All heavy atoms as an XYZ file, in Angstrom:
851
protein
N      -4.336    -21.187     45.503
C      -4.797    -21.559     44.173
C      -4.963    -20.312     43.317
O      -4.956    -19.193     43.828
C      -6.155    -22.290     44.246
O      -7.123    -21.371     44.763
C      -6.078    -23.548     45.101
N      -5.148    -20.548     42.036
C      -5.381    -19.433     41.125
C      -6.651    -18.677     41.519
O      -6.699    -17.446     41.485
C      -5.486    -19.950     39.686
C      -5.574    -18.868     38.655
C      -5.465    -19.400     37.241
O      -5.613    -20.627     37.018
O      -5.222    -18.577     36.344
N      -7.664    -19.413     41.957
C      -8.906    -18.769     42.399
C      -8.674    -17.890     43.629
O      -9.212    -16.788     43.723
C      -9.967    -19.829     42.715
C     -11.275    -19.240     43.140
C     -12.334    -20.284     43.454
O     -12.052    -21.491     43.354
O     -13.445    -19.874     43.822
N      -7.868    -18.362     44.550
C      -7.565    -17.565     45.746
C      -6.848    -16.268     45.367
O      -7.134    -15.213     45.943
C      -6.715    -18.375     46.722
N      -5.952    -16.328     44.403
C      -5.238    -15.126     43.972
C      -6.224    -14.096     43.429
O      -6.076    -12.900     43.658
C      -4.148    -15.469     42.924
C      -3.090    -16.403     43.528
C      -3.513    -14.207     42.349
C      -2.357    -15.841     44.730
N      -7.253    -14.556     42.736
C      -8.267    -13.638     42.199
C      -9.129    -13.027     43.313
O      -9.818    -12.038     43.086
C      -9.164    -14.351     41.191
C      -8.490    -14.688     39.883
C      -9.497    -15.142     38.841
N     -10.287    -16.292     39.256
C      -9.983    -17.567     38.988
N      -8.892    -17.850     38.307
N     -10.756    -18.541     39.409
N      -9.117    -13.622     44.494
C      -9.995    -13.193     45.582
C      -9.241    -12.773     46.837
O      -9.755    -12.888     47.950
C     -10.971    -14.326     45.920
C     -11.912    -14.622     44.782
O     -12.784    -13.822     44.482
N     -11.706    -15.746     44.120
N      -8.024    -12.273     46.669
C      -7.192    -11.943     47.831
C      -7.840    -10.913     48.753
O      -7.812    -11.074     49.980
C      -5.817    -11.444     47.375
C      -4.912    -12.500     46.747
C      -3.652    -11.841     46.206
C      -4.570    -13.593     47.750
N      -8.399     -9.856     48.193
C      -9.005     -8.809     49.022
C     -10.084     -9.401     49.922
O     -10.134     -9.109     51.117
C      -9.594     -7.696     48.157
C      -8.590     -6.877     47.406
C      -7.833     -5.890     48.289
O      -8.312     -5.548     49.385
O      -6.751     -5.451     47.860
N     -10.932    -10.213     49.344
C     -12.021    -10.826     50.113
C     -11.472    -11.771     51.185
O     -11.916    -11.751     52.334
C     -12.955    -11.581     49.166
C     -14.159    -12.179     49.860
C     -15.084    -12.900     48.894
O     -14.914    -12.768     47.664
O     -15.978    -13.596     49.384
N     -10.506    -12.578     50.819
C      -9.927    -13.537     51.765
C      -9.223    -12.813     52.906
O      -9.421    -13.126     54.082
C      -8.952    -14.489     51.040
C      -9.710    -15.386     50.055
C      -8.172    -15.325     52.049
C      -8.817    -16.148     49.099
N      -8.418    -11.827     52.571
C      -7.636    -11.131     53.594
C      -8.492    -10.253     54.496
O      -8.047     -9.830     55.550
C      -6.538    -10.283     52.946
C      -5.408    -11.075     52.345
C      -5.489    -12.440     52.144
C      -4.251    -10.444     51.970
C      -4.454    -13.162     51.587
C      -3.187    -11.148     51.410
C      -3.299    -12.510     51.215
N      -9.717     -9.957     54.077
C     -10.587     -9.118     54.897
C     -11.389     -9.928     55.922
O     -12.093     -9.344     56.741
C     -11.533     -8.317     54.007
O     -12.474     -9.175     53.381
N     -11.264    -11.244     55.896
C     -11.971    -12.077     56.867
C     -11.404    -11.799     58.256
O     -10.182    -11.825     58.461
C     -11.822    -13.574     56.515
C     -12.375    -14.461     57.628
C     -12.499    -13.883     55.186
N     -12.299    -11.513     59.196
C     -11.860    -11.211     60.560
C     -11.090    -12.396     61.137
O     -11.503    -13.543     61.019
C     -13.070    -10.907     61.450
C     -12.679    -10.427     62.822
C     -13.874    -10.002     63.654
O     -14.919     -9.657     63.075
O     -13.739    -10.024     64.880
N      -9.943    -12.103     61.740
C      -9.126    -13.142     62.362
C      -7.998    -13.665     61.482
O      -7.123    -14.363     61.964
N      -8.020    -13.330     60.195
C      -6.932    -13.745     59.309
C      -5.733    -12.840     59.596
O      -5.818    -11.625     59.458
C      -7.316    -13.627     57.823
C      -8.484    -14.535     57.481
C      -6.107    -13.899     56.920
C      -8.156    -16.010     57.442
N      -4.615    -13.437     60.014
C      -3.436    -12.604     60.278
C      -2.215    -13.047     59.494
O      -1.231    -12.331     59.424
C      -3.123    -12.520     61.775
C      -2.942    -13.881     62.422
O      -3.052    -14.915     61.740
O      -2.679    -13.906     63.631
N      -2.275    -14.227     58.865
C      -1.181    -14.710     58.018
C      -1.781    -15.313     56.756
O      -2.763    -16.046     56.822
C      -0.329    -15.786     58.740
C       0.698    -16.391     57.793
C       0.353    -15.219     59.970
N      -1.184    -14.996     55.626
C      -1.557    -15.616     54.354
C      -0.378    -16.480     53.939
O       0.688    -15.969     53.609
C      -1.834    -14.562     53.305
N      -0.548    -17.787     53.985
C       0.554    -18.715     53.749
C       0.469    -19.295     52.348
O      -0.546    -19.856     51.955
C       0.517    -19.835     54.787
C       1.689    -20.762     54.686
C       2.923    -20.378     55.188
C       1.570    -21.990     54.092
C       4.017    -21.221     55.101
C       2.657    -22.841     53.999
C       3.876    -22.458     54.500
N       1.570    -19.168     51.605
C       1.654    -19.648     50.228
C       2.511    -20.907     50.166
O       3.615    -20.945     50.704
C       2.317    -18.587     49.317
C       1.577    -17.256     49.400
C       2.437    -19.088     47.879
C       0.153    -17.299     48.978
N       1.999    -21.916     49.482
C       2.793    -23.086     49.130
C       3.179    -22.931     47.667
O       2.339    -23.110     46.785
N       4.419    -22.516     47.368
C       4.771    -22.229     45.976
C       4.629    -23.421     45.035
O       4.313    -23.235     43.860
C       6.219    -21.741     46.044
C       6.674    -21.929     47.432
C       5.511    -22.274     48.288
N       4.827    -24.624     45.530
C       4.642    -25.795     44.664
C       3.165    -25.926     44.294
O       2.820    -26.106     43.127
C       5.133    -27.058     45.360
C       6.615    -27.149     45.482
C       7.455    -26.285     46.142
C       7.448    -28.142     44.928
N       8.746    -26.693     46.030
C       8.776    -27.848     45.290
C       7.212    -29.270     44.162
C       9.854    -28.630     44.906
C       8.289    -30.055     43.790
C       9.593    -29.724     44.159
N       2.299    -25.831     45.300
C       0.867    -25.952     45.049
C       0.368    -24.818     44.161
O      -0.410    -25.046     43.230
C       0.092    -25.925     46.370
C       0.439    -27.096     47.276
O       0.905    -28.132     46.766
O       0.256    -26.959     48.497
N       0.811    -23.593     44.451
C       0.367    -22.451     43.660
C       0.865    -22.558     42.224
O       0.118    -22.299     41.278
C       0.817    -21.137     44.298
C       0.376    -19.858     43.591
C      -1.136    -19.810     43.402
C       0.871    -18.642     44.364
N       2.118    -22.961     42.051
C       2.645    -23.092     40.676
C       1.860    -24.147     39.901
O       1.601    -23.979     38.707
C       4.142    -23.411     40.683
O       4.408    -24.719     41.153
N       1.440    -25.211     40.579
C       0.639    -26.243     39.904
C      -0.721    -25.672     39.510
O      -1.184    -25.872     38.386
C       0.450    -27.464     40.807
C      -0.303    -28.590     40.116
S      -0.612    -30.021     41.166
C       1.032    -30.488     41.634
N      -1.345    -24.939     40.420
C      -2.650    -24.352     40.140
C      -2.584    -23.364     38.976
O      -3.532    -23.253     38.199
C      -3.178    -23.650     41.390
O      -4.380    -22.982     41.123
N      -1.462    -22.669     38.855
C      -1.292    -21.679     37.784
C      -0.862    -22.311     36.460
O      -0.714    -21.610     35.456
C      -0.258    -20.632     38.207
C      -0.661    -19.748     39.384
C       0.533    -18.906     39.836
C      -1.839    -18.865     39.023
N      -0.614    -23.625     36.459
C      -0.199    -24.306     35.231
C       1.272    -24.143     34.905
O       1.677    -24.350     33.761
N       2.072    -23.779     35.900
C       3.510    -23.591     35.684
C       4.292    -24.354     36.762
O       5.217    -23.832     37.376
C       3.892    -22.089     35.661
C       3.265    -21.408     34.457
C       3.479    -21.383     36.947
N       3.921    -25.596     36.983
C       4.457    -26.400     38.074
C       5.987    -26.388     38.140
O       6.662    -26.669     37.166
C       3.966    -27.843     37.955
C       4.345    -28.716     39.109
C       4.026    -28.361     40.412
C       5.014    -29.902     38.894
C       4.364    -29.168     41.487
C       5.362    -30.720     39.955
C       5.033    -30.344     41.246
N       6.486    -25.995     39.312
C       7.910    -25.965     39.650
C       8.705    -24.944     38.835
O       9.927    -24.972     38.839
C       8.530    -27.358     39.534
C       7.958    -28.339     40.530
C       8.564    -29.702     40.426
N      10.009    -29.605     40.533
C      10.848    -30.542     40.133
N      10.405    -31.650     39.604
N      12.138    -30.384     40.253
N       8.038    -24.047     38.146
C       8.725    -22.975     37.417
C       8.645    -21.731     38.296
O       7.834    -20.834     38.076
C       8.083    -22.758     36.046
C       8.213    -23.973     35.152
C       7.526    -23.762     33.833
C       7.645    -25.044     33.006
N       6.809    -24.985     31.812
N       9.500    -21.691     39.310
C       9.388    -20.690     40.364
C       9.757    -19.274     39.921
O       9.458    -18.323     40.633
C      10.205    -21.126     41.581
C       9.758    -22.456     42.116
C      10.600    -23.553     42.080
C       8.475    -22.615     42.622
C      10.175    -24.787     42.564
C       8.039    -23.840     43.103
C       8.897    -24.932     43.071
N      10.357    -19.125     38.747
C      10.652    -17.801     38.210
C       9.690    -17.409     37.091
O       9.875    -16.383     36.443
C      12.096    -17.752     37.680
C      13.118    -17.822     38.802
O      12.810    -17.368     39.917
O      14.227    -18.342     38.571
N       8.669    -18.221     36.869
C       7.710    -17.946     35.808
C       6.916    -16.680     36.149
O       6.522    -16.469     37.290
C       6.754    -19.127     35.623
C       5.958    -19.039     34.378
N       4.849    -18.220     34.261
C       6.110    -19.653     33.181
C       4.342    -18.332     33.047
N       5.103    -19.198     32.368
N       6.692    -15.809     35.152
C       5.966    -14.555     35.398
C       4.593    -14.743     36.063
O       4.182    -13.903     36.866
C       5.827    -13.939     34.006
C       6.969    -14.510     33.222
C       7.180    -15.901     33.768
N       3.884    -15.823     35.741
C       2.580    -16.043     36.381
C       2.732    -16.253     37.883
O       1.964    -15.694     38.674
C       1.877    -17.262     35.762
C       1.175    -16.978     34.465
C       0.500    -18.213     33.914
C      -0.879    -18.382     34.508
N      -1.647    -19.448     33.813
N       3.716    -17.041     38.278
C       3.918    -17.298     39.705
C       4.466    -16.058     40.397
O       4.001    -15.681     41.474
C       4.852    -18.493     39.923
C       5.094    -18.840     41.394
C       3.786    -19.217     42.095
C       6.102    -19.968     41.517
N       5.437    -15.413     39.780
C       6.005    -14.189     40.363
C       4.909    -13.140     40.531
O       4.819    -12.476     41.579
C       7.168    -13.657     39.482
C       7.618    -12.291     39.955
C       8.334    -14.650     39.503
N       4.043    -12.998     39.545
C       2.943    -12.045     39.631
C       1.977    -12.389     40.760
O       1.502    -11.501     41.482
N       1.695    -13.673     40.925
C       0.800    -14.108     42.001
C       1.421    -13.825     43.365
O       0.737    -13.344     44.277
C       0.482    -15.594     41.849
N       2.713    -14.102     43.510
C       3.388    -13.825     44.785
C       3.394    -12.326     45.073
O       3.165    -11.904     46.216
C       4.817    -14.374     44.769
C       4.959    -15.895     44.686
C       6.422    -16.287     44.648
C       4.230    -16.590     45.810
N       3.629    -11.519     44.051
C       3.602    -10.061     44.231
C       2.206     -9.578     44.614
O       2.061     -8.661     45.433
C       4.101     -9.347     42.986
C       5.604     -9.469     42.833
O       6.333     -9.636     43.798
N       6.072     -9.403     41.597
N       1.181    -10.191     44.040
C      -0.186     -9.827     44.397
C      -0.456    -10.132     45.868
O      -1.084     -9.334     46.578
C      -1.189    -10.563     43.501
N       0.030    -11.272     46.338
C      -0.121    -11.625     47.754
C       0.602    -10.604     48.623
O       0.053    -10.096     49.611
C       0.401    -13.048     48.031
C       0.499    -13.322     49.529
C      -0.489    -14.088     47.356
N       1.844    -10.285     48.255
C       2.617     -9.321     49.041
C       1.947     -7.953     49.078
O       1.843     -7.331     50.138
C       4.043     -9.207     48.478
C       4.941    -10.412     48.713
C       6.170    -10.347     47.814
C       5.337    -10.518     50.180
N       1.474     -7.476     47.937
C       0.832     -6.165     47.859
C      -0.463     -6.126     48.677
O      -0.708     -5.188     49.433
C       0.527     -5.787     46.404
C       1.784     -5.542     45.581
O       2.866     -5.338     46.179
O       1.677     -5.577     44.340
N      -1.273     -7.159     48.509
C      -2.547     -7.207     49.234
C      -2.310     -7.354     50.726
O      -3.000     -6.726     51.542
C      -3.430     -8.349     48.698
O      -3.555     -8.214     47.280
C      -4.810     -8.318     49.337
N      -1.331     -8.153     51.095
C      -1.016     -8.334     52.518
C      -0.583     -7.009     53.140
O      -1.015     -6.667     54.249
C       0.075     -9.385     52.674
N       0.216     -6.271     52.439
C       0.687     -4.983     52.961
C      -0.482     -4.016     53.164
O      -0.571     -3.336     54.191
C       1.718     -4.384     52.000
C       2.381     -3.143     52.529
C       3.492     -2.693     51.600
C       4.241     -1.507     52.191
N       5.372     -1.118     51.370
N      -1.382     -3.961     52.187
C      -2.541     -3.057     52.277
C      -3.501     -3.441     53.389
O      -4.156     -2.590     53.977
C      -3.314     -3.041     50.951
C      -2.753     -2.144     49.908
C      -3.753     -1.875     48.784
N      -4.492     -3.033     48.320
C      -4.038     -3.935     47.450
N      -2.824     -3.818     46.948
N      -4.794     -4.943     47.073
N      -3.609     -4.751     53.669
C      -4.619     -5.225     54.618
C      -4.065     -5.537     55.999
O      -4.822     -5.882     56.901
C      -5.321     -6.475     54.063
O      -4.345     -7.502     53.843
C      -6.074     -6.167     52.771
N      -2.743     -5.452     56.161
C      -2.150     -5.739     57.460
C      -2.005     -7.212     57.765
O      -1.788     -7.603     58.915
N      -2.105     -8.048     56.751
C      -1.915     -9.490     56.914
C      -0.440     -9.804     56.675
O       0.180     -9.248     55.775
C      -2.808    -10.259     55.906
C      -2.487    -11.744     55.905
C      -4.273    -10.027     56.229
N       0.132    -10.687     57.482
C       1.542    -11.073     57.294
C       1.640    -12.113     56.186
O       1.005    -13.160     56.269
C       2.109    -11.657     58.588
O       2.175    -10.668     59.576
N       2.450    -11.845     55.161
C       2.599    -12.818     54.085
C       3.561    -13.931     54.491
O       4.628    -13.680     55.036
C       3.164    -11.991     52.931
C       3.877    -10.858     53.597
C       3.147    -10.598     54.880
N       3.156    -15.167     54.231
C       3.988    -16.312     54.566
C       4.191    -17.214     53.372
O       3.413    -17.189     52.411
N       5.259    -18.021     53.426
C       5.570    -18.906     52.306
C       6.397    -20.089     52.792
O       7.141    -19.983     53.757
C       6.320    -18.130     51.194
C       6.330    -18.914     49.887
C       7.721    -17.739     51.649
C       6.645    -18.059     48.665
N       6.249    -21.207     52.116
C       7.118    -22.361     52.343
C       8.379    -22.132     51.530
O       8.313    -21.739     50.374
C       6.442    -23.652     51.889
C       7.349    -24.846     52.015
C       7.464    -25.510     53.218
C       8.098    -25.274     50.940
C       8.311    -26.590     53.350
C       8.957    -26.354     51.058
C       9.063    -27.015     52.264
N       9.536    -22.398     52.119
C      10.796    -22.127     51.435
C      11.796    -23.245     51.636
O      11.943    -23.751     52.743
C      11.399    -20.828     51.976
O      12.652    -20.588     51.376
N      12.492    -23.573     50.580
C      13.657    -24.434     50.705
C      14.790    -23.613     51.306
O      14.735    -22.377     51.340
N      15.812    -24.271     51.784
C      16.911    -23.594     52.463
C      17.544    -22.518     51.575
O      17.860    -21.433     52.034
C      17.955    -24.621     52.943
C      17.357    -25.445     54.091
C      19.241    -23.940     53.393
C      18.189    -26.623     54.527
N      17.679    -22.776     50.292
C      18.354    -21.841     49.397
C      17.557    -20.604     49.019
O      18.112    -19.677     48.439
N      16.260    -20.569     49.352
C      15.420    -19.448     48.923
C      15.019    -18.499     50.046
O      14.341    -17.500     49.799
C      14.147    -19.989     48.257
C      14.441    -20.750     46.985
O      15.305    -20.288     46.217
O      13.816    -21.803     46.759
N      15.417    -18.787     51.266
C      14.969    -17.993     52.415
C      15.331    -16.521     52.275
O      14.474    -15.645     52.456
C      15.532    -18.557     53.736
C      15.234    -17.634     54.897
C      14.975    -19.941     53.993
N      16.575    -16.224     51.961
C      17.004    -14.822     51.858
C      16.195    -14.066     50.810
O      15.768    -12.933     51.034
C      18.498    -14.722     51.528
C      19.380    -15.156     52.675
O      18.926    -15.076     53.841
O      20.517    -15.579     52.422
N      15.975    -14.696     49.668
C      15.220    -14.047     48.590
C      13.793    -13.742     49.044
O      13.287    -12.642     48.833
C      15.197    -14.940     47.351
C      14.361    -14.387     46.207
C      14.560    -15.197     44.945
N      14.282    -16.608     45.121
C      13.121    -17.189     44.775
N      12.155    -16.458     44.251
N      12.939    -18.478     44.941
N      13.156    -14.705     49.699
C      11.787    -14.481     50.167
C      11.728    -13.401     51.243
O      10.799    -12.597     51.277
C      11.158    -15.776     50.667
C      10.760    -16.726     49.561
C      11.012    -18.089     49.670
C      10.128    -16.281     48.408
C      10.644    -18.971     48.665
C       9.756    -17.151     47.389
C      10.018    -18.502     47.536
O       9.645    -19.362     46.537
N      12.718    -13.363     52.119
C      12.747    -12.313     53.136
C      12.900    -10.942     52.481
O      12.221     -9.985     52.863
C      13.877    -12.566     54.131
C      13.576    -13.717     55.074
S      14.937    -14.148     56.175
C      15.229    -12.626     57.028
N      13.776    -10.852     51.488
C      13.980     -9.586     50.776
C      12.716     -9.141     50.044
O      12.443     -7.945     49.928
C      15.142     -9.712     49.788
C      16.495     -9.788     50.458
C      17.616    -10.159     49.497
O      17.384    -10.217     48.268
O      18.742    -10.410     49.986
N      11.944    -10.104     49.554
C      10.703     -9.774     48.848
C       9.639     -9.246     49.806
O       8.718     -8.570     49.378
C      10.160    -10.993     48.109
C      10.979    -11.358     46.893
C      10.465    -12.627     46.236
O       9.827    -13.477     46.868
N      10.759    -12.777     44.958
N       9.747     -9.592     51.091
C       8.776     -9.091     52.061
C       7.986    -10.145     52.794
O       7.103     -9.811     53.587
N       8.270    -11.416     52.548
C       7.579    -12.456     53.303
C       8.056    -12.425     54.752
O       9.241    -12.244     55.022
C       7.817    -13.839     52.673
C       7.042    -14.020     51.401
C       7.642    -13.795     50.175
C       5.713    -14.394     51.433
C       6.932    -13.938     48.996
C       4.986    -14.540     50.256
C       5.605    -14.311     49.038
N       7.125    -12.565     55.698
C       7.442    -12.430     57.116
C       7.267    -13.720     57.904
O       7.761    -13.851     59.002
C       6.576    -11.335     57.746
C       6.844     -9.976     57.150
C       8.255     -9.520     57.544
N       8.651     -8.329     56.821
C       9.625     -8.308     55.906
N      10.289     -9.380     55.590
N       9.932     -7.193     55.299
N       6.520    -14.653     57.382
C       6.344    -15.958     58.015
C       6.885    -16.970     57.017
O       6.329    -17.134     55.939
C       4.859    -16.215     58.305
C       4.588    -17.576     58.875
C       4.664    -17.786     60.243
C       4.262    -18.636     58.058
C       4.422    -19.042     60.777
C       4.015    -19.891     58.576
C       4.094    -20.093     59.938
N       7.999    -17.612     57.355
C       8.632    -18.524     56.406
C       8.793    -19.890     57.054
O       9.447    -20.026     58.090
C       9.995    -17.975     55.943
C       9.787    -16.632     55.238
C      10.696    -18.982     55.040
C      11.058    -15.923     54.836
N       8.173    -20.868     56.434
C       8.327    -22.251     56.875
C       9.555    -22.793     56.167
O       9.591    -22.869     54.937
C       7.086    -23.055     56.499
O       7.261    -24.410     56.845
N      10.563    -23.132     56.929
C      11.858    -23.489     56.365
C      11.982    -24.972     56.084
O      12.066    -25.779     57.005
C      12.976    -23.067     57.328
C      14.391    -23.426     56.905
C      14.738    -22.782     55.561
C      15.369    -22.999     57.957
N      11.982    -25.313     54.835
C      12.312    -26.646     54.347
C      11.423    -27.734     54.926
O      10.547    -27.502     55.740
C      13.781    -26.948     54.619
N      11.676    -28.930     54.488
C      10.984    -30.096     55.023
C      11.885    -30.766     56.050
O      13.090    -30.504     56.110
C      10.690    -31.085     53.886
O      11.915    -31.597     53.372
N      11.312    -31.614     56.847
C      12.110    -32.347     57.832
C      13.243    -33.102     57.144
O      14.371    -33.123     57.625
C      11.243    -33.344     58.600
C      10.206    -32.669     59.476
O      10.316    -31.455     59.683
O       9.288    -33.359     59.945
N      12.937    -33.710     56.012
C      13.948    -34.483     55.291
C      15.089    -33.592     54.818
O      16.259    -33.941     54.967
C      13.305    -35.196     54.081
O      12.223    -35.999     54.555
C      14.304    -36.051     53.345
N      14.755    -32.429     54.244
C      15.793    -31.524     53.758
C      16.683    -31.047     54.900
O      17.908    -31.004     54.788
C      15.167    -30.325     53.041
C      16.191    -29.423     52.386
C      15.572    -28.270     51.618
O      14.350    -28.027     51.717
O      16.331    -27.593     50.906
N      16.073    -30.694     56.027
C      16.856    -30.255     57.183
C      17.749    -31.382     57.704
O      18.907    -31.157     58.070
C      15.929    -29.753     58.291
C      15.190    -28.458     57.982
C      14.163    -28.169     59.064
C      16.157    -27.302     57.842
N      17.225    -32.588     57.734
C      18.000    -33.735     58.197
C      19.201    -33.986     57.281
O      20.325    -34.176     57.742
C      17.103    -34.987     58.249
C      17.811    -36.214     58.713
C      18.147    -36.380     60.045
C      18.151    -37.211     57.813
C      18.807    -37.514     60.477
C      18.812    -38.345     58.231
C      19.134    -38.503     59.568
N      18.977    -33.948     55.981
C      20.059    -34.178     55.018
C      21.144    -33.120     55.163
O      22.333    -33.426     55.216
C      19.513    -34.222     53.575
C      18.706    -35.501     53.366
C      20.636    -34.114     52.548
C      17.894    -35.518     52.081
N      20.749    -31.845     55.246
C      21.738    -30.766     55.396
C      22.499    -30.899     56.710
O      23.710    -30.680     56.753
C      21.073    -29.392     55.288
C      20.791    -28.985     53.880
N      21.750    -28.438     53.067
C      19.673    -29.083     53.140
C      21.228    -28.201     51.879
N      19.966    -28.580     51.898
N      21.790    -31.243     57.775
C      22.452    -31.427     59.069
C      23.457    -32.559     59.029
O      24.565    -32.445     59.563
N      23.107    -33.664     58.384
C      24.028    -34.798     58.267
C      25.247    -34.423     57.434
O      26.380    -34.760     57.794
C      23.322    -36.004     57.653
S      22.134    -36.779     58.752
N      25.030    -33.723     56.332
C      26.156    -33.309     55.487
C      27.092    -32.397     56.270
O      28.314    -32.531     56.187
C      25.658    -32.590     54.231
C      25.097    -33.511     53.183
C      24.649    -32.709     51.966
C      24.078    -33.613     50.902
N      23.607    -32.834     49.739
N      26.537    -31.455     57.024
C      27.367    -30.553     57.823
C      28.176    -31.333     58.854
O      29.366    -31.071     59.055
C      26.515    -29.498     58.526
C      25.960    -28.457     57.560
O      26.448    -28.392     56.407
O      25.045    -27.723     57.970
N      27.538    -32.297     59.508
C      28.235    -33.094     60.527
C      29.355    -33.916     59.891
O      30.468    -33.979     60.410
C      27.247    -34.003     61.254
N      29.070    -34.526     58.760
C      30.077    -35.339     58.079
C      31.241    -34.467     57.622
O      32.407    -34.849     57.748
C      29.446    -36.093     56.883
C      28.537    -37.204     57.411
C      30.518    -36.657     55.959
C      27.675    -37.850     56.355
N      30.934    -33.272     57.113
C      31.990    -32.379     56.632
C      32.897    -31.882     57.745
O      34.013    -31.435     57.494
C      31.391    -31.192     55.878
C      30.843    -31.608     54.530
O      31.294    -32.570     53.930
N      29.845    -30.885     54.066
N      32.455    -31.973     58.988
C      33.267    -31.539     60.113
C      34.269    -32.599     60.564
O      35.182    -32.313     61.326
C      32.374    -31.144     61.295
C      31.605    -29.873     61.018
C      30.694    -29.502     62.172
O      30.915    -29.904     63.299
N      29.672    -28.724     61.883
N      34.095    -33.822     60.076
C      35.017    -34.908     60.439
C      36.285    -34.759     59.612
O      36.252    -34.821     58.392
C      34.366    -36.292     60.192
C      35.345    -37.400     60.496
C      33.091    -36.434     61.015
N      37.411    -34.529     60.287
C      38.684    -34.313     59.590
C      39.099    -35.556     58.817
O      39.050    -36.663     59.325
C      39.776    -33.944     60.581
C      39.589    -32.574     61.163
C      40.756    -32.199     62.038
C      40.546    -30.788     62.555
N      41.683    -30.290     63.265
N      39.511    -35.322     57.602
C      40.048    -36.408     56.795
C      38.994    -37.300     56.152
O      39.330    -38.219     55.429
N      37.718    -37.037     56.404
C      36.691    -37.885     55.815
C      36.533    -37.572     54.344
O      36.479    -36.422     53.929
C      35.347    -37.675     56.512
C      34.283    -38.577     55.963
C      34.039    -39.847     56.333
C      33.344    -38.260     54.923
N      32.997    -40.357     55.605
C      32.557    -39.402     54.727
C      33.103    -37.149     54.137
C      31.535    -39.452     53.783
C      32.093    -37.201     53.198
C      31.307    -38.353     53.028
N      36.497    -38.604     53.517
C      36.259    -38.445     52.092
C      35.196    -39.455     51.686
O      35.259    -40.608     52.099
C      37.530    -38.686     51.294
C      38.565    -37.634     51.567
C      39.760    -37.816     50.673
C      40.776    -36.862     51.172
N      41.659    -36.193     50.560
N      34.255    -39.013     50.889
C      33.199    -39.966     50.469
C      33.814    -41.071     49.628
O      34.789    -40.875     48.908
C      32.259    -39.116     49.653
C      32.998    -37.868     49.302
C      34.088    -37.704     50.313
N      33.269    -42.252     49.745
C      33.724    -43.388     48.954
C      32.599    -43.835     48.032
O      31.435    -43.586     48.295
C      34.127    -44.569     49.857
O      32.993    -44.951     50.644
C      35.288    -44.191     50.761
N      32.992    -44.483     46.975
C      32.006    -45.035     46.062
C      31.543    -46.389     46.592
O      32.334    -47.162     47.117
C      32.649    -45.237     44.670
C      33.067    -43.940     44.007
C      31.875    -43.072     43.697
O      30.806    -43.544     43.350
N      32.051    -41.758     43.857
N      30.254    -46.660     46.489
C      29.783    -47.973     46.929
C      30.413    -49.077     46.089
O      30.729    -48.880     44.927
C      28.272    -47.915     46.726
C      27.966    -46.635     46.039
C      29.219    -45.827     45.962
N      30.616    -50.219     46.725
C      31.176    -51.378     45.993
C      30.209    -51.816     44.922
O      29.008    -51.800     45.110
C      31.448    -52.520     46.974
N      30.757    -52.198     43.759
C      29.878    -52.653     42.676
C      29.599    -54.120     42.804
O      30.285    -54.888     43.311
C      30.463    -52.436     41.307
O      31.460    -51.507     41.212
């Protein structure tokens, strides 16, 4: 939340905290920029988490869709929850279907 971002030092100094996990959808909503993942407020909050985590020895974590994993890894996130079960299932099905030779999608009957 926005309040947590203001209190990162205090939160990360709690004994036993070893991962700080960010839900970008939840954080963007708390910051008033819901689903605007490139918005300066959200980017600044993520950078604050990364900076504070580095100083305190806490591993920064984040929830990520399949398309954002590389970017988050490059930014310095070390614990990444990859996609939702549904997203993984859909991608797996598409990959399996694409491997079937000669298969072409059809339009549903009207």
